[in-house]
C-alpha angles and dihedrals in degrees: 000000000000124000091242110123114241118264115268109259113207113230124225115270118263114244151128122279132189095231138010089246090057090049095051093046090052099047094041091051091050091047094048091054087056095049104257139081137236122216137175115265099183144341123228147155096060119202121185088351095306128102117247096189135047125186109217128201140177111272086240092057123110134056118343113260117222113193135162091209108125098202096053112121109241091213091065098052122112112247100166094258107197096217111130135172140157139219114208131183105227118208091196088057094055092266093302119148125252122204114207131176120230100173117006096182125109127193100207143063120264116273114263117228109246105170128272116345118247127212090259097052099038113107114253095202094087093053093045095048092045091050091047090051092051090052092049091049093048090051091047092049091049090052091048090049092051090048094053090049090053091049092052091049090051090050092050091049091050092050091050091051091049092051090049089050092051094046090053089055094058095064095066089049092054091048092049090049091051092051091051090051091053090050090053095047094046097069091044092056092045090054095059096085088054089060090053091052091051090049091051092050090050090052093048093051090052090052092052 
């Protein structure tokens, strides 16, 4: 390899996009014009089961790949390219996506067009990373689902405890009401003999 530094590859312009799909379409188109590709490295910062951040890298990023295969396309080999960027869903921007560069430098020459890619020469990083992201997302969704089930069970248990506590408070009220009824009926029963005395006096006065 010669000591000539690699040609400067212009990065995509930073900006705001309505959706993540719009963002990726724009940056990948700009990167393709420069002779390299941009792929998703990882998804993070999930909100409502959906990622709100993606770390993006050059498709030649990652650990260097040493192979004795003669037919491997040199432009697809991993050479630990330092290019880094991020796509973030900004709440303050109405959930639009912001593309920001973190490291715009590349350490390789632009990819030379060599006709349609075959299965053998196509980079596998995009597929592997996409598959990994799907697994991470599925795992995250499952954990969120289990968490929501646990929260609902806790709420049901608390409501049951509240109902039991309220039902226990009614018994003293009934007892108190029963005591008051006895107190009211007691004087009425005690007053009955007095009514008999009055009746006898009335009879005696009539006799006289």
